[in-house]
C-alpha positions as CSV (number, residue, x, y, z in Angstrom):
1,X,-52.9,-51.5,-8.7
2,X,-50.6,-51.1,-5.7
3,X,-49.1,-47.6,-5.3
4,X,-45.5,-48.8,-4.8
5,X,-43.7,-48.8,-8.5
6,X,-42.2,-51.9,-9.6
7,X,-39.0,-52.9,-7.5
8,X,-35.6,-53.0,-9.1
9,X,-34.6,-56.3,-7.6
10,X,-35.4,-58.7,-4.9
11,X,-37.9,-61.4,-4.6
12,X,-41.0,-60.0,-3.0
13,X,-42.4,-56.4,-2.7
14,X,-42.6,-55.0,0.9
15,X,-46.0,-55.1,2.6
16,X,-48.3,-52.0,2.2
17,X,-49.5,-52.4,5.8
18,X,-46.6,-53.4,8.1
19,X,-47.3,-55.2,11.5
20,X,-47.7,-53.0,14.8
21,X,-43.9,-53.8,15.6
22,X,-43.1,-52.5,12.1
23,X,-45.1,-49.4,12.6
24,X,-43.3,-48.6,15.7
25,X,-40.0,-49.2,14.1
26,X,-41.1,-47.0,11.3
27,X,-41.8,-44.3,13.9
28,X,-38.6,-44.5,15.5
29,X,-37.0,-44.4,12.1
30,X,-39.0,-41.3,11.3
31,X,-38.1,-39.6,14.4
32,X,-34.4,-40.3,14.0
33,X,-34.3,-38.9,10.3
34,X,-36.3,-35.8,11.5
35,X,-33.8,-35.1,14.1
36,X,-30.8,-35.6,11.8
37,X,-32.2,-33.6,9.1
38,X,-32.9,-30.8,11.6
39,X,-29.4,-31.0,13.0
40,X,-27.9,-31.2,9.7
41,X,-29.9,-28.1,8.4
42,X,-29.0,-26.2,11.4
43,X,-25.5,-27.1,11.0
44,X,-25.3,-25.8,7.3
45,X,-27.0,-22.4,8.3
46,X,-25.3,-22.0,11.7
47,X,-23.3,-19.0,10.5
48,X,-26.6,-17.1,10.3
49,X,-28.4,-18.0,13.6
50,X,-26.3,-15.7,16.2
51,X,-27.6,-12.6,14.5
52,X,-30.4,-13.4,11.7
53,X,-31.0,-9.6,11.0
54,X,-27.3,-8.6,11.0
55,X,-25.5,-11.7,9.2
56,X,-25.9,-12.4,5.5
57,X,-24.9,-15.3,3.2
58,X,-21.5,-14.1,2.0
59,X,-21.7,-15.3,-1.6
60,X,-25.4,-14.0,-2.1
61,X,-26.5,-11.4,0.3
62,X,-28.5,-9.8,-2.6
63,X,-30.8,-12.6,-2.9
64,X,-31.1,-13.0,0.8
65,X,-32.4,-9.5,0.7
66,X,-34.7,-10.0,-2.1
67,X,-36.5,-13.1,-0.4
68,X,-36.5,-11.2,3.0
69,X,-38.3,-8.4,1.0
70,X,-40.6,-11.0,-0.7
71,X,-41.7,-12.4,2.7
72,X,-42.4,-9.1,4.1
73,X,-44.3,-7.7,1.2
74,X,-46.4,-11.1,0.8
75,X,-47.5,-10.8,4.6
76,X,-48.1,-7.1,4.0
77,X,-50.3,-7.7,0.9
78,X,-52.3,-10.4,2.7
79,X,-53.1,-8.1,5.7
80,X,-53.7,-5.0,3.6
81,X,-55.8,-6.5,0.7
82,X,-53.0,-5.7,-1.9
83,X,-52.0,-7.6,-5.1
84,X,-49.6,-10.3,-3.9
85,X,-48.3,-10.9,-7.6
86,X,-47.8,-7.2,-8.5
87,X,-46.4,-4.1,-6.7
88,X,-45.7,-0.5,-7.1
89,X,-43.6,-0.4,-3.9
90,X,-40.6,-1.0,-6.2
91,X,-39.4,0.3,-9.5
92,X,-41.5,3.5,-9.4
93,X,-43.2,4.6,-11.5
94,X,-43.7,1.2,-13.5
95,X,-43.8,-1.2,-10.7
96,X,-42.7,-5.1,-10.7
97,X,-44.6,-8.2,-12.0
98,X,-43.8,-10.5,-8.9
99,X,-45.6,-13.5,-11.2
100,X,-42.5,-13.7,-13.3
101,X,-40.2,-13.4,-10.4
102,X,-40.1,-15.9,-7.5
103,X,-42.8,-14.5,-5.3
104,X,-42.9,-17.3,-2.7
105,X,-46.7,-16.2,-1.9
106,X,-47.5,-19.5,0.1
107,X,-44.5,-18.9,2.3
108,X,-45.6,-15.4,3.0
109,X,-49.1,-16.4,3.7
110,X,-48.1,-19.2,6.0
111,X,-45.4,-17.5,7.9
112,X,-47.1,-14.1,8.0
113,X,-47.5,-14.4,11.8
114,X,-43.8,-15.1,12.2
115,X,-42.9,-12.4,9.7
116,X,-44.8,-9.6,12.1
117,X,-43.7,-11.4,15.3
118,X,-39.8,-11.6,14.7
119,X,-39.2,-9.9,11.4
120,X,-38.5,-10.9,7.7
121,X,-34.8,-11.8,8.4
122,X,-35.4,-14.4,11.1
123,X,-38.3,-16.0,9.3
124,X,-36.2,-16.2,6.2
125,X,-33.7,-18.1,8.3
126,X,-36.6,-20.4,9.7
127,X,-37.7,-21.2,6.2
128,X,-34.3,-21.7,4.8
129,X,-33.4,-24.1,7.6
130,X,-36.7,-25.9,7.3
131,X,-36.4,-26.3,3.5
132,X,-33.1,-28.3,4.1
133,X,-34.6,-30.5,6.7
134,X,-37.8,-31.0,5.1
135,X,-35.9,-32.0,1.7
136,X,-34.0,-34.8,3.4
137,X,-37.2,-35.9,5.4
138,X,-39.3,-35.5,2.4
139,X,-37.2,-37.8,0.1
140,X,-36.8,-40.3,3.2
141,X,-40.5,-40.4,3.5
142,X,-41.1,-41.1,-0.1
143,X,-38.6,-43.8,-0.3
144,X,-39.5,-45.4,3.0
145,X,-43.3,-45.5,1.9
146,X,-43.2,-46.0,-1.7
147,X,-39.9,-46.4,-3.4
148,X,-37.5,-48.5,-1.1
149,X,-37.8,-51.8,0.5
150,X,-35.7,-51.3,3.6
151,X,-35.5,-48.4,6.2
152,X,-31.5,-48.3,5.8
153,X,-32.0,-47.6,2.0
154,X,-34.6,-44.8,2.5
155,X,-32.5,-43.2,5.2
156,X,-29.4,-43.1,3.1
157,X,-31.3,-41.9,0.1
158,X,-33.2,-39.2,1.8
159,X,-30.2,-37.7,3.6
160,X,-28.0,-38.0,0.4
161,X,-30.3,-36.2,-1.7
162,X,-31.6,-33.8,0.9
163,X,-28.0,-32.6,1.7
164,X,-26.5,-33.2,-1.9
165,X,-24.4,-30.6,-3.4
166,X,-26.8,-28.7,-5.3
167,X,-29.3,-28.2,-2.5
168,X,-26.6,-27.1,-0.2
169,X,-25.3,-24.8,-2.8
170,X,-28.7,-23.2,-3.3
171,X,-29.1,-22.9,0.6
172,X,-27.0,-19.8,-0.3
173,X,-30.1,-17.7,0.0
174,X,-32.4,-19.5,-2.6
175,X,-35.5,-20.1,-0.6
176,X,-37.1,-21.5,-4.0
177,X,-34.4,-23.9,-5.0
178,X,-33.6,-25.1,-1.4
179,X,-37.2,-26.1,-1.2
180,X,-36.4,-29.6,-2.5
181,X,-39.1,-31.1,-0.4
182,X,-41.5,-30.1,-3.2
183,X,-40.3,-32.7,-5.6
184,X,-41.1,-35.8,-3.4
185,X,-44.4,-34.4,-2.5
186,X,-45.2,-33.8,-6.3
187,X,-44.0,-37.6,-7.0
188,X,-46.2,-38.8,-4.2
189,X,-49.3,-37.1,-5.9
190,X,-48.3,-38.4,-9.3
191,X,-48.1,-42.0,-7.9
192,X,-51.5,-41.6,-6.2
193,X,-53.0,-41.2,-9.7
194,X,-52.3,-44.8,-10.4
195,X,-54.7,-45.9,-7.7
196,X,-58.0,-47.4,-9.3
197,X,-60.9,-45.1,-9.1
198,X,-59.2,-42.6,-7.1
199,X,-58.4,-40.1,-10.0
200,X,-60.7,-37.3,-8.7
201,X,-59.5,-37.0,-5.3
202,X,-55.8,-37.6,-6.7
203,X,-56.3,-35.1,-9.3
204,X,-57.6,-32.6,-6.8
205,X,-54.5,-33.1,-4.4
206,X,-51.9,-33.0,-7.2
207,X,-53.6,-29.9,-8.6
208,X,-53.0,-28.2,-5.3
209,X,-49.6,-29.3,-4.9
210,X,-48.8,-28.1,-8.4
211,X,-50.3,-24.5,-7.3
212,X,-48.1,-24.6,-4.3
213,X,-44.9,-25.7,-6.1
214,X,-45.6,-22.8,-8.9
215,X,-45.7,-20.2,-6.0
216,X,-42.4,-21.3,-4.4
217,X,-40.4,-22.6,-7.2
218,X,-42.0,-22.5,-10.7
219,X,-38.8,-23.5,-12.5
220,X,-38.5,-26.5,-10.2
221,X,-42.0,-27.4,-11.0
222,X,-41.1,-27.4,-14.7
223,X,-38.3,-29.6,-14.3
224,X,-40.2,-32.0,-12.2
225,X,-42.8,-32.3,-15.0
226,X,-40.2,-32.9,-17.6
227,X,-38.5,-35.6,-15.4
228,X,-41.9,-37.3,-14.8
229,X,-42.5,-37.2,-18.5
230,X,-39.1,-38.8,-19.5
231,X,-39.2,-41.3,-16.7
232,X,-42.8,-42.5,-16.8
233,X,-42.7,-42.2,-20.7
234,X,-39.5,-44.4,-20.8
235,X,-41.0,-46.9,-18.4
236,X,-44.4,-47.2,-20.0
237,X,-42.9,-47.8,-23.5
238,X,-40.9,-50.8,-22.2
239,X,-42.4,-53.8,-23.8
240,X,-42.4,-55.7,-20.3
241,X,-44.6,-53.0,-19.0
242,X,-46.9,-51.8,-21.8
243,X,-49.8,-54.1,-20.7
244,X,-49.6,-52.5,-17.2
245,X,-49.4,-49.1,-18.5
246,X,-52.3,-49.4,-20.8
247,X,-54.4,-50.7,-17.8
248,X,-53.7,-47.8,-15.6
249,X,-53.6,-45.1,-18.3
250,X,-57.4,-44.1,-18.5
251,X,-57.5,-43.4,-14.8
252,X,-54.1,-41.5,-14.9
253,X,-55.2,-39.3,-17.8
254,X,-58.4,-38.4,-16.1
255,X,-56.2,-37.6,-12.9
256,X,-54.1,-35.3,-15.0
257,X,-57.0,-33.7,-16.4
258,X,-58.4,-32.9,-12.8
259,X,-55.0,-31.6,-11.9
260,X,-54.8,-29.3,-14.7
261,X,-58.3,-27.8,-13.9
262,X,-57.5,-27.5,-10.4
263,X,-54.2,-26.0,-10.8
264,X,-55.5,-23.7,-13.5
265,X,-58.4,-22.4,-11.3
266,X,-55.8,-21.6,-8.4
267,X,-53.3,-20.0,-10.9
268,X,-55.3,-18.4,-13.4
269,X,-54.5,-14.8,-12.2
270,X,-50.6,-15.4,-11.6
271,X,-50.5,-17.3,-14.9
272,X,-52.1,-14.3,-16.8
273,X,-49.8,-12.0,-15.1
274,X,-46.8,-14.2,-16.2
275,X,-47.7,-14.4,-19.6
276,X,-49.8,-11.3,-20.5
277,X,-49.3,-8.9,-17.6
278,X,-47.8,-5.6,-17.1
279,X,-43.8,-5.7,-16.7
280,X,-43.7,-9.2,-18.0
281,X,-40.8,-10.4,-20.4
282,X,-39.9,-13.2,-22.4
283,X,-36.9,-15.4,-21.4
284,X,-34.4,-14.4,-18.7
285,X,-31.7,-12.0,-17.8
286,X,-29.2,-14.7,-17.4
287,X,-27.0,-16.0,-20.2
288,X,-27.7,-19.9,-20.9
289,X,-24.1,-20.3,-22.2
290,X,-22.5,-19.1,-18.9
291,X,-25.2,-20.9,-16.7
292,X,-24.7,-24.3,-18.2
293,X,-23.1,-26.9,-16.3
294,X,-19.4,-27.8,-16.9
295,X,-19.0,-31.4,-18.1
296,X,-16.0,-31.8,-15.6
297,X,-18.3,-30.3,-12.9
298,X,-20.1,-33.7,-12.3
299,X,-16.8,-35.3,-11.2
300,X,-15.6,-32.2,-9.2
301,X,-16.2,-31.4,-5.6
302,X,-18.2,-28.4,-4.4
303,X,-16.7,-25.8,-2.2
304,X,-19.0,-26.1,1.0
305,X,-18.2,-29.7,1.7
306,X,-15.4,-31.7,3.5
307,X,-13.6,-32.2,0.2
308,X,-13.8,-28.3,-0.5
309,X,-12.6,-27.6,2.9
310,X,-9.7,-29.9,2.3
311,X,-8.7,-27.9,-0.6
312,X,-10.4,-30.2,-3.4
313,X,-13.3,-27.7,-4.2
314,X,-13.2,-26.1,-7.8
315,X,-14.7,-23.0,-9.3
316,X,-16.3,-24.7,-12.2
317,X,-19.7,-23.2,-11.5
318,X,-20.7,-19.6,-12.7
319,X,-20.9,-19.0,-8.9
320,X,-20.9,-20.8,-5.4
321,X,-24.8,-21.0,-5.6
322,X,-25.1,-22.9,-8.9
323,X,-22.8,-26.0,-8.1
324,X,-25.6,-28.2,-9.1
325,X,-24.0,-31.3,-10.1
326,X,-20.5,-31.6,-8.5
327,X,-21.0,-35.2,-7.2
328,X,-17.3,-36.2,-7.2
329,X,-15.6,-38.7,-9.3
330,X,-15.7,-41.6,-6.6
331,X,-19.4,-41.0,-6.4
332,X,-19.8,-41.1,-10.5
333,X,-17.8,-44.5,-10.4
334,X,-19.9,-46.0,-7.6
335,X,-23.2,-45.1,-9.2
336,X,-22.2,-46.7,-12.5
337,X,-21.0,-49.6,-10.6
338,X,-24.4,-49.8,-8.6
339,X,-26.3,-49.4,-11.7
340,X,-24.5,-52.4,-13.5
341,X,-24.9,-54.5,-10.3
342,X,-28.6,-53.6,-10.2
343,X,-29.2,-54.5,-14.0
344,X,-27.4,-57.7,-13.8
345,X,-29.4,-58.8,-10.7
346,X,-32.8,-57.6,-11.8
347,X,-35.5,-59.8,-13.3
348,X,-36.0,-59.0,-16.9
349,X,-39.7,-57.6,-16.3
350,X,-38.2,-55.3,-13.5
351,X,-35.5,-53.8,-16.0
352,X,-38.2,-51.3,-17.1
353,X,-37.6,-49.1,-14.0
354,X,-33.8,-49.3,-14.2
355,X,-33.9,-48.5,-18.0
356,X,-36.1,-45.4,-17.2
357,X,-33.7,-44.3,-14.5
358,X,-30.7,-44.6,-16.8
359,X,-32.3,-42.9,-19.6
360,X,-33.5,-39.9,-17.3
361,X,-30.0,-39.5,-16.0
362,X,-28.6,-39.3,-19.4
363,X,-31.1,-37.0,-20.7
364,X,-30.9,-34.5,-17.8
365,X,-27.2,-34.7,-17.6
366,X,-26.6,-33.8,-21.3
367,X,-29.5,-31.1,-21.2
368,X,-27.8,-29.6,-18.1
369,X,-24.6,-29.0,-20.2
370,X,-26.6,-26.2,-22.1
371,X,-26.4,-25.4,-25.9
372,X,-22.7,-25.8,-26.3
373,X,-20.1,-28.0,-24.8
374,X,-18.1,-26.5,-21.8
375,X,-15.3,-28.4,-20.0
376,X,-12.8,-27.4,-17.6
377,X,-14.1,-23.9,-17.9
378,X,-13.4,-23.6,-21.8
379,X,-16.2,-22.7,-23.8
380,X,-16.4,-24.4,-27.3
381,X,-18.6,-24.1,-30.4
382,X,-19.8,-27.8,-30.3
383,X,-23.6,-27.7,-30.2
384,X,-25.6,-29.9,-27.9
385,X,-29.4,-30.9,-27.8
386,X,-30.3,-27.9,-25.5
387,X,-29.6,-25.5,-28.3
388,X,-32.7,-26.7,-30.0
389,X,-34.9,-26.1,-26.9
390,X,-33.5,-22.8,-25.4
391,X,-35.8,-20.6,-27.7
392,X,-38.9,-22.5,-26.8
393,X,-41.4,-21.0,-24.3
394,X,-40.7,-21.8,-20.7
395,X,-37.2,-23.5,-21.6
396,X,-36.1,-19.7,-22.5
397,X,-36.9,-18.8,-19.0
398,X,-34.8,-21.7,-17.4
399,X,-31.1,-22.1,-16.6
400,X,-29.9,-25.4,-18.2
401,X,-27.4,-25.9,-15.3
402,X,-30.2,-26.4,-12.9
403,X,-31.4,-29.6,-14.8
404,X,-28.4,-31.3,-13.1
405,X,-30.6,-31.0,-9.9
406,X,-32.9,-33.7,-11.6
407,X,-29.7,-36.2,-11.8
408,X,-28.8,-36.0,-8.3
409,X,-32.2,-37.6,-7.0
410,X,-31.9,-40.2,-9.7
411,X,-28.3,-41.0,-8.6
412,X,-29.7,-41.2,-4.8
413,X,-32.6,-43.9,-5.9
414,X,-29.7,-46.0,-7.7
415,X,-27.8,-45.9,-4.4
416,X,-30.7,-46.5,-2.2
417,X,-31.9,-49.4,-4.3
418,X,-28.3,-50.9,-4.1
419,X,-28.6,-50.8,-0.4
420,X,-32.0,-52.8,-0.7
421,X,-30.3,-55.4,-3.1
422,X,-27.4,-55.9,-0.6
423,X,-29.8,-56.5,2.4
424,X,-32.1,-58.8,0.3
425,X,-29.2,-60.9,-0.7
426,X,-26.2,-60.2,1.8
427,X,-22.7,-60.6,0.3
428,X,-19.7,-62.1,1.9
429,X,-18.0,-60.3,4.7
430,X,-15.1,-59.0,2.4
431,X,-17.6,-58.1,-0.2
432,X,-19.4,-56.1,2.5
433,X,-16.5,-54.3,3.5
434,X,-15.7,-53.3,0.0
435,X,-19.4,-52.1,-0.5
436,X,-19.0,-50.1,2.7
437,X,-15.7,-48.6,1.8
438,X,-16.9,-47.6,-1.6
439,X,-20.1,-45.8,0.0
440,X,-17.9,-44.1,2.5
441,X,-15.3,-42.9,-0.1
442,X,-18.1,-41.5,-2.5
443,X,-20.2,-39.9,0.2
444,X,-18.0,-38.6,3.2
445,X,-16.1,-36.0,1.1
446,X,-19.7,-34.4,0.1
447,X,-20.7,-33.9,3.7
448,X,-21.7,-30.3,4.0
449,X,-19.9,-27.6,6.1
450,X,-21.6,-24.5,7.2
451,X,-22.4,-21.8,4.7
452,X,-20.2,-18.7,4.5
453,X,-21.6,-15.8,6.4
454,X,-20.5,-12.2,7.1
455,X,-21.8,-9.0,9.0
456,X,-24.0,-6.6,6.8
457,X,-25.0,-3.2,7.4
458,X,-27.7,-2.5,10.2
459,X,-31.1,-1.1,9.5
460,X,-30.5,2.6,10.1
461,X,-32.2,4.2,13.2
462,X,-33.8,6.7,10.7
463,X,-35.7,3.7,9.4
464,X,-36.0,1.4,12.4
465,X,-37.4,4.1,14.6
466,X,-39.9,5.3,11.9
467,X,-38.4,8.8,11.6
468,X,-38.7,8.4,7.8
469,X,-42.5,9.2,8.1
470,X,-41.6,12.7,8.8
471,X,-39.9,13.1,5.6
472,X,-41.8,11.1,3.2
473,X,-45.5,11.7,2.3
474,X,-47.9,8.7,2.7
475,X,-47.2,6.4,-0.1
476,X,-44.3,8.6,-1.2
477,X,-40.8,7.6,-2.6
478,X,-37.7,7.4,-0.5
479,X,-34.5,7.0,-2.4
480,X,-31.4,5.1,-0.7
481,X,-28.0,5.9,-2.1
482,X,-26.9,4.1,-3.9
483,X,-30.3,3.3,-5.7
484,X,-31.4,-0.3,-4.9
485,X,-30.0,-3.0,-7.2
486,X,-28.9,-6.5,-6.7
487,X,-25.4,-5.1,-6.1
488,X,-26.8,-2.7,-3.5
489,X,-29.8,-4.3,-2.0
490,X,-30.2,-2.4,1.5
491,X,-33.3,-0.2,0.1
492,X,-35.4,-3.4,0.0
493,X,-34.2,-4.5,3.4
494,X,-35.3,-0.9,4.8
495,X,-38.7,-1.4,2.9
496,X,-38.9,-4.9,4.4
497,X,-38.3,-3.7,8.0
498,X,-40.9,-1.0,7.5
499,X,-43.7,-3.4,6.2
500,X,-43.0,-6.2,8.8
501,X,-43.0,-3.6,11.6
502,X,-46.3,-2.1,10.4
503,X,-44.5,1.3,9.9
504,X,-46.5,1.9,6.6
505,X,-45.5,2.1,3.1
506,X,-42.7,4.0,1.3
507,X,-41.8,3.3,-2.1
508,X,-38.4,3.1,-3.8
509,X,-37.1,3.7,-7.3
510,X,-35.2,0.6,-9.0
511,X,-34.9,-2.5,-6.9
512,X,-33.6,-6.1,-7.2
513,X,-36.0,-7.8,-9.5
514,X,-36.4,-9.3,-13.0
515,X,-38.1,-7.2,-15.5
516,X,-38.3,-6.1,-19.2
517,X,-35.7,-4.2,-21.0
518,X,-33.0,-6.7,-21.8
519,X,-31.4,-7.5,-25.2
520,X,-33.7,-9.2,-27.7
521,X,-36.9,-8.3,-25.6
522,X,-35.4,-10.7,-22.8
523,X,-35.5,-9.9,-19.1
524,X,-32.9,-7.9,-17.1
525,X,-32.0,-7.5,-13.5
526,X,-33.5,-4.2,-12.3
527,X,-34.7,-1.4,-14.4
528,X,-33.1,0.1,-17.5
529,X,-30.7,2.4,-15.7
530,X,-30.9,6.3,-16.1
531,X,-28.1,8.7,-16.0
532,X,-28.2,9.4,-12.3
533,X,-28.3,6.0,-10.8
534,X,-25.6,4.9,-13.2
535,X,-23.3,7.8,-12.1
536,X,-24.0,7.1,-8.4
537,X,-23.4,3.5,-8.7
538,X,-20.0,4.0,-10.4
539,X,-19.2,6.3,-7.4
540,X,-20.1,3.9,-4.9
541,X,-18.2,1.2,-6.4
542,X,-14.9,3.0,-7.4
543,X,-14.8,6.0,-4.9
544,X,-14.1,8.3,-7.8
545,X,-15.3,11.8,-7.5
546,X,-16.0,13.0,-11.1
547,X,-16.5,16.6,-12.0
548,X,-20.2,17.4,-11.8
549,X,-21.5,19.8,-14.5
550,X,-24.8,21.6,-15.0
551,X,-25.9,18.9,-17.4
552,X,-25.4,16.3,-14.5
553,X,-27.4,18.4,-12.0
554,X,-30.2,19.0,-14.7
555,X,-30.2,15.1,-15.3
556,X,-30.4,14.5,-11.5
557,X,-33.3,16.8,-11.2
558,X,-35.2,15.1,-14.1
559,X,-34.4,11.6,-12.9
560,X,-35.6,12.5,-9.4
561,X,-38.9,14.0,-10.7
562,X,-39.4,10.9,-12.8
563,X,-39.0,8.8,-9.8
564,X,-41.3,11.2,-7.8
565,X,-38.8,11.3,-4.9
566,X,-39.5,12.9,-1.4
567,X,-36.3,12.5,0.1
568,X,-32.7,11.1,-0.7
569,X,-31.0,9.3,2.1
570,X,-27.4,8.1,2.6
571,X,-26.7,6.0,5.8
572,X,-23.3,5.7,7.3
573,X,-22.9,2.0,6.4
574,X,-24.1,0.7,3.1
575,X,-23.9,-3.1,2.4
576,X,-22.5,-4.0,-1.1
577,X,-23.1,-7.6,-2.2
578,X,-20.0,-7.7,-4.6
579,X,-17.9,-4.6,-3.4
580,X,-17.5,-2.2,-0.5
581,X,-19.5,1.0,-0.9
582,X,-17.6,4.2,-0.7
583,X,-19.9,6.2,1.4
584,X,-17.8,9.5,1.7
585,X,-17.3,9.7,-2.1
586,X,-21.0,9.0,-2.5
587,X,-21.9,11.9,-0.1
588,X,-19.5,14.4,-1.5
589,X,-20.8,13.9,-5.2
590,X,-24.5,13.8,-4.2
591,X,-23.9,17.1,-2.5
592,X,-22.4,18.3,-5.6
593,X,-25.6,17.3,-7.4
594,X,-28.2,18.2,-5.0
595,X,-26.7,20.7,-2.6
596,X,-25.9,20.4,1.3
597,X,-27.7,17.4,3.1
598,X,-29.1,17.7,6.5
599,X,-28.2,15.1,9.3
600,X,-31.2,13.4,10.5
601,X,-30.7,10.6,13.1
602,X,-27.9,8.4,11.7
603,X,-28.3,9.3,7.9
604,X,-27.8,12.2,5.6
605,X,-30.8,13.4,4.0
606,X,-31.6,15.5,1.0
607,X,-35.3,16.5,1.0
608,X,-36.8,17.5,-2.3
609,X,-39.6,20.1,-3.1
610,X,-42.0,18.8,-5.6
C-alpha cells in the first residue's frame, strides 16, 4: 500500500518518485521554505536577539527563566552523572520531580555543548527560534512528501501551520508547545506503519519519536495520539475504506505494539517517576474552567499579528501565551467554504478523508471549550463533553484550551488541499481572483509581528564572578530575596548561570515548578508557602513595611533552619514577572528580621550560622 493517504480530490495521485527535474525543483522549494521559515522565526523572536541574557519575553518571563534553568540543569546532570528527572537543587529539602514537569531533557542533552559555550539564555533563544522554523518546515515537508499534490499547497499549509496564532502565542517562552515540529514527525512515523512488512522498523522509529516527544512536550504527545485516534478511527469506519483498513490493520497493530515496547523501554524510569515517584501529584495546578477556550476566540484575532497591531486583537485568552485558536472570522468562513467545495468535488470513495477531517475538527473544537460554555468572557453553567473527561487520568493534567492547537493544522490541511484542487482544475480568471482575495483577507491579518520583550535584571556580579562560593558551603543553600517563585524567578536564573558556567552547585528553597500541595490533592505552582516567604513576597509586591514582631523573627529563624540556609542575598535590582519589586522595603524588613546585612560585591548578604 502506498504511504500517501487517500487524496481528497483530483484524478491521479502524485508520483512517489519524481523525475530528476522534479527532484531539483523540490530541492529548490525545500531551500526556499527553509529560508522563509528561518527568516519568519527570527522576525518573531527579534526582540530577544540584541541581548539574549538581558532581555525577556514581556508576558512570560517566568517561563523563560524556567526553561533556561531546565536547559542548564539538564546539561549539568548529563556531565555530572546526576538524575535528569529529579533534582534537589530546588525546593529544599524536598526536591522537585521534573518528570511531572516539562523536563525538555532531549534539548538539554543535544544542546549541552552550546549551553556551556554561550550560556542557557542564548541557547534558549536558539531553540525557540529553531522551534518556529522547524514547525513550519516540518509541516511543509510532511505535506510535500505525503499529504499534498502540489508544492504551492505544501508551502501554504506549512507556513500557515508553522506561524499560526497558537504556535506564535506559545513562542512566548514555551519551548514545549512551540516545538510544533514534533507533530508532523509523529504523523510521519504513524503513516510509515502502513508499509507492508515494515512494522518492525516502523515501530522502532515511532517508539523513538514518542520518547523524544514525551521529553519535550508530553501534553502535545497526548493530544497528537488523541487526534490520530479520532481521525484514523473515523476514516477506517467509513464504508468506502473498511476493506482497505482491514487489510492494513494487522501490520499496523504489530507496529503499534513495537512502538509501545520501544517507548516503554526508553521511558520506564520517567514514567515511574511521573506516576509513582516522590513529589508527584495528580491533575494540574491550573483551573480547567479558566484555561478553556472561549467560543468567540475562534473568530477573534490574536494580539501579536497584523490585525492585533491594527487594534483588532482581543483579550479572550486567559493570558497572551494561550491564544490557542484565534483564527479570525474571515478564515473560519474561508475554511467552511473550502470544505464544502472539496466535499462537492471529491469522488465518493475519497470523502472518507474529508469526513475524518470534519469530525476531528468538530470534536477538538468542542473539547477545547472545556467543561462549561464560555463566550465573550462570560462563564455559564451549560455543561460540555469535556466535563465527562476532565477527571480521567492524563486528561486531568491537560488544559482543554490547548486542544484548539489540534484544530489549526486540520484547518491548514483543508486550505492546502483546496489549493491542490484549484491547481488540478483551474477555475476561471474571475474565480481565481476571488480565491486569491479570499485567502488574502483570511490569512494576511494573521501574519505575526515580533514578540513583546523587555529588559530584566542582570545576573549580579556576586553570582557571575563566583563570589557566592565564599559564603555557601559545597552543595549548601543560598536564598535569594524574595524567594524564587514564578512571580520572582531570578533565583533559578542565578542557579542556571552557575551551572552552565561550571561554578558548582548551590541549592535554593522554593522555585518555579509544579509540585504537590494543591487543593483536592492536585498540583500547585511552587511549594506550599511558609510564613517567611509569604511575608517577604507581600513586602516585595506592595512595598509595605509591616511591624516585625518577635514571633515573626522566630518564624523566620525556623523557616531558614528548615531550608538549611547558609546565606540570604538581596541584589540591587530584582526582576518581577508580574509586578516591580520593592527592593528597599525588602531590605528594611529583612534587616528587621535577621539583623544588619553586609555589603558583598553588588548584593546585600545576611550570613547565617548553623
